[in-house]
N, C-alpha and C positions, 0 to 999 in steps of 0.2 A: 820321495814318501815323505809325510811329516809324520811327526811325532805323534798326533792326536788321529793318524789315522792308521797308523801301523796294527795290526793284528784283526780288524773290522774290516772285513770285504764291505759290507755295504759302504761305510763310509769312505772307502779307500774307491769305492766305483763312482760316488756324489764329488769327490774331489777331481778324479779323471776327467769325466762329466764336464766339469766347471772349467776347469782349463782348457778343454778340446774347442766349448764355445766361446772364453773368450778370446780364445787366438783364431777362429772361424768368423769371428766378428770385427774383427780388427779396433781391439780392444786397447785404450789409451794403456793399459796394466790392469792386474789383477792379482789379488792375495786373500790368505785365509785368516780369519778371524774364531778361535775356540772358545767359547764362554763354559768356563767350569761352575760345578757346584760342590764346594766343598777345594780341598787341594788337587784332588785329582779324577774326579766322575763327571765325564764330560757331560755339558745339557745341551749344548749344541754348535753346530760349527757354520761358519759363515763363509761362502764365496765370495768375494767383493768385485765386480766387475767396472772397471772405470771407463765411461764415455764420454763423448766431448760437453756433454752438455745435462746429462743426469747419470746417476751411479746406480748397477742392478746388484742385488744380492740375490744370491740362490742359498735359500738356510734348509740344513737338514738338521731337525730337532729330535734328539731322543723322546724327549716325551714333554707332555703338557699337564701342569695343572697336576702332577704326580699320579697316584694310582687312577683318578677321575677322568683325565683326560687322555687323548689320543697319543701313539707311541710312533719313532720313526717316522718323521714326517717329512716330506717335501714342497716345497713354496718357495715363492719369490717373494721381493719386495723392493721396492721403486724410492729412491731419494731423486724429486726433479731438482732441488735444489742443494748442490753439495758443500753447501756450509750449514744443512740443517743436519743438527744433533739428533731429535728426537723423532718428530713427525715423519713416519715414512706411509708407502700405498703398498696395498695387494692389488693384483691385476683385477680384481670386483671391486677393487675400491674406483679406479681409473674406468673401467670400462664404459661409463657414459659419454665418458669422452673420446674412448678408441672404436668402439662398436658398438651402440644400445643393443642391437639384434644379438649378442652373443652371451651366452650364457654357459659355454661348456667349465668345464671342471677343471680348474689350477690348481686345487688343493689334494695331496697325496699320502694319506696317512694309511698307518700300518702297512709299510714297505718292509716284507718279511725276508728279500734274499738279493743276491746282488744285480741279479738277473730283470727284479723285478724292477728295481731303481733304479737300472740302466734303460728300461722300456719307458719308464714315469717321468724320468728329465728328457730324454727325447721326445715325449709329446708335451711337457711344458715347454722345451728350449725349440718346438719347430713353431708354434706361434709366437713365442717371443721374437725371432729372426724376422715376422711379419710383423709386427707389432712397435721394432724399434725405431724405425722412422716416424709413425705416429708417438709414440711416448718422446722423442726429440722437439716435434712439432709442440707439444704439450709442453713441455721444457722451457724451451725459447721464446714461447707465447706467454706474458704475464698476466695477461688478464686470463686466459684457458686457465693458467698452473693457477694462480691465487683462486679460482673458482673448485680448482677440485681440493686445496686448502680447506675453503672453507665449507666443502659438503662434509669430506671430513672429521671435521672441527664438531659439525653439527652433529656428524654420527656418534661422537664421542659423549657428546653433553647429553645428547635424544635417550643412549641404550645405555649410559655407563656411567658418568658424576657433570650434572649441571653445569658444574662448578669447576670444573678440571682447566679451563683456561683465566678465572677470575684470578688474578694475583690475592696472595695472604701476606698481608704487611707485618703481621706478629712473626714472621719468619725472616730469617738474614737469606742471604740470597743463594748461598752453598746450600742451607737446606731446602729451600724452595727448588731451587733447581731438581735437590734429591729425592723429594717427595714428588715431582710433578715427574719425573723421570721415573721412581718407582710405579705410580700410577698407571704411567700411559703403560708402562709394558705389563703390567695386569688386564690392559685392554685388549692388548693385541695377544696374549694367551687368551683371554675371553672370546674374542673370536675365532681362536680355535678351536675352541669347543660350539660355539653354533656351527662350524664348518665340517665337525663332525659329529652331528646333533641327527637323531632319526628324521628331524622334518626333511634335511640337505641330503638324507640317505634314501628317504623316498623320491624326491627328485630326481635323484640321478637313477634308480630304480625303476623311471619310468611311473609309479604309482602317485598321480598328480591330485588324486582326491585325497589322499591322504598325507600328502605334503601339505595341501593348501589349508586342512582343517586343521595341522601343527603350527602351518607359519602364524594362521590367522587366531590363533590362539596367545601369540607372543604379546605380550602388553607395549612392547615399544620394539619394532625396527629399523634396521638401516635399512638407507637408501638403497643398497642392493637386492636386499631382501622385499623391499616395497617393488622393484622393478622386474623381482623373478618371481611375486606371487601375482604379477597384473600379465605376464607373460603366460603363464600355468591357467589361471584361467583363458585367457584369449586362444590357448590351444582348441582345435575341432575335437569333437569327442572321437576317443580311439587315436588320435592325432601323437603322435612318439616325435620327441627331438633328440639327438642322439650328445648328450651332456658329455659324456666318456667311454670310451669306447670296453665292453663287456670284461674281457683280461684286466682292464685298469681300473676298474673299479675296487680299488683297495679299503674304499669305506665300509662298502655291503661285507665283506669276510671277515673285518678288524673287528666291526661292531659283534658280530656275531661270538668271536673266539674272546672280545674285551667283557662281554658282560656274561659269562660262562655257559651259554647253552651249547656251545661246542665240545665242552670240558665236564661237562657234569657227569657222562657215564666214567672218566678218569676217575672224577673225584669222588664220586660212592664208592670206586671199585678199591681205592685206597684208602679212603675211610673203612669197609669193611676189613682190609686186610688187618690196619691196623690194630682195630678197633676191638677185636675180640681178642688177641695175645696181650694189650695195655689192661684188658678189664681183669685177665689172668693173673697179671702182675701188681695190680691196683689190689686185688681183691688179697693178693697173699700178704699185701705191705699192711693190705686193712687187720688183718689175724695176728699179723706179727707184732700190730703196734697194741690191738687188744690184748695179746697175751702180755706185754708188758705193763698195761696199768691194770689190768684186772686179771692174771691170771691164777691169782690163789685164791678166786674167787670159787664157791661149790656153783654156781650158774651162773650166766652173765645173759642180757639178752641180746644183746649183740652178737654171740653165737651164730644165730638163726639167718640162715643164709638170705630170708628175706630182708633182714636189716642191712645186711654185709654189701649187698649189691646197689645200693644206692653210689656205691664205687665207680659204676657205670657214668657216670657222669664228667667225673676228672676224667675217665676214660675215654668217651666219646669227644671232649673238647681237646684233649691232651692228641688224640686221633687225626682232629682236623686240622689242628695245627701243622703236625710232624706228616701231613700227606702230600705237602707242598715240597717237600725235601724227597720224596719219592715218586715223583707225577711221572718223571721221564720214562722211569724203568713201567709203569703202569702204561704209558702212551703205548710202548712195544706191544704189549698183548690188545690193545683195544683199536688200537687205529693203525694196523697193519698196512692198509692200502694207502693211507693219505699220512706215516709216520712223520717219513719228511717236513713235510707240511707245516704238521704238529710241532715238530721240532723246533722250524725257524720261528714260526709264529712263540714260540714259546722263547726265543731264544730275545726277542724282540719288545713282548712285553712282559718279562721279567729282568728288568734291569737291575743293577749293581746296588741300586737304593731300595727296591724291592726286596733285594734278597735281605740286605742289610736289617731292612725291615721285619722281614719276616722269622729272621735269626732270633733278634730282639724277642721279636710276641710270643716264639718258642720256648726261648728261657722262661719268660714270665707264666706261660700257659703252665710249663712243667713246674715251676715251685709253686706256685700258688694249689697244682695237684697234690704236691708233694705236703704242703702244708693243709690242705683239706680232708686227706686220708686219716690222718694220724687224730683229727679232733674228731672225725666222724665214726673211728674206734671208739673215743670218749664220751660218746651218746647212750649209753648205755644204760641198766642198772643191774649193779654185781651184786649177789648175793653169800657173805660170808657166814663164818662160823657163830659171831655174835653179832654181827650189825647186816646193814644192807646199804649200799651207796646208791644215789639217784643222780646220773649226770644227764637224765634225759634232757634237760634244756641245751637247746643244740648250741653248739662249741662250749661248753662251760669248762671250764679251767679246772675248778674245783667243784666236785658233787658235795649234794647233801647226804649225812653220812646219820642213819636212824637205827638204834638198838631195836630186837627185839622185843622187848619190855614198853616199847611206847605203842606197839601196835593192838587194839582191843582186840580185835576178830578180823577173818578173812570173809568176804560176802561176792557169793555169784549173784549176777547180777542178769535178770533174764532177758532185759531189754530197753526199749525208750520210746520215746514220742518224737516224731521231727517236729520241725517249725510247723506244718502243715495238720500238725494233732494225730497223725497218722501214728498206726503202733509200728515199729520198726522192732522183730523177731531176731536180735544179736546177742547173745549172752557174753561176758566177760566178768574179769574178777576188780576187785578194789578192794584197800584196806582203809577199815576204822582205827583211827586213833585214840588213842586215850584223852587226846584233848578236843576230841569232837569231830576234825576234822575228816576230809574221803581222800584219798589218794587213789588217783586211778590212773597212774602213769601204767599201771599195767595193760592198759590199753593197746600198747608196744607190741606189748609179745600175741602172737596165736593164740585161740583158747585152747586148741588140744596141746602146743609145749608148755602152757603152763601147767595143764591136768598131767599131764607126763613128766617134766621135770622142775617145776617149782614146787607144786602144791606137797611134794613129799618130805621138801626141805621146812615147809611152814611147818607142818605138821609134825616134826621131829622137834622143832622149838614148842611144841604145846601147844601153836595155836587151831581153835576150832574153824569151821569152815560154816556158813549160814548163807542160804537163799533169801531173794528177793525180788520180788518185779521190776523196781525201779530204784534208783539213788535216794528218789524221796522218801518212800518206804522205808530205808534206812533212818533217817535222820527223823521221820515219826517216831520210830523205836527207841532212836537215842531220848529222845525227849518226854 
């Protein structure tokens, strides 16, 4: 057992099946090539089998294109020229030379168990055993081999980069080789996305009308996709083509898991379980910070629960981030009949890189929420013995202080006219300052709270309460 397959039973099965295949086909030799992302995160492992005329790679990829691409993928690559360093073929690329009537599935993403890996590998190997003589002929026939390369290059130039094979004279050879290899690798990753698309999934499910519609929307298509599109259109109404055994259609179930359709109940359950206690925690923090900033005030608008409940926002966001870490416990209650299946999918979907990202994301969200909460508590209007401090400007670090002597009078406004000219009967209070300005920040308070908690404080300061229909009436009175 190799260092890279210890501890992972899916990879161990892949390695074992690869060795058995090489031995059964009389290959010259075989070896494994692990590809790491970073120091110790395995991204891909290749089982390379050497034949006299060509090289066959079985490839198991942990993921493709990060969180958006397929995970746990089994496919194969064929090198017609042993000295070729970059251009390799999938079975789809060569099928027009092997068997033009073959549209079977040779791409197996979202393999969630060693048992599934065993069956998918055997399905792939079964046909490869039949294809090896024909692949040998293609590799040994210079004309057919060149035709295969020409079609592959045309595909790459058509759907990916029209300048891929044009030399860049501005780069030195080493740099040009690196750029070419990197771009070509991106193309092969892009092909995996295409094979893991809903278009191909509809074909495998036998939903040919939907698959045709999706395929026709592609601005550019691979040569194989053109052939597949023509094949689907040629099928008689009600006709079926067995592209893959139902229990080996890994793309169907995998896409449901990846898009979250199967996990939504668990997600909402986790969110609900965390949101309620987190709201209480952030509410406690809110009042703690409010006491620190305005604890000496006779009254603060921040005390009202309707102002404090804005902490629900950081609580919800934090609950979303933290729900990732309790998902497995939720599975036990939501998916009792298919618990092991969900746990198996979880293991391949949430790889080490995803877990590391989510930990970092959760830290950022938690820190942001802890910063947001004290700032939110500092958006009140605090009334002290000799002054009041207006912090109502959102996230104001230092509010504006006013003495009660700066207030000329307090006014009760009956309502206002909206943009359509309709009267809105909604009473509120404002301050008329001695400089003629009107402060309407008291709209942050409920009318009943003002009358119960604030008016007694203002009346003790000798301020009189007046009534007006609109704010404009106050200005006219002042003039």
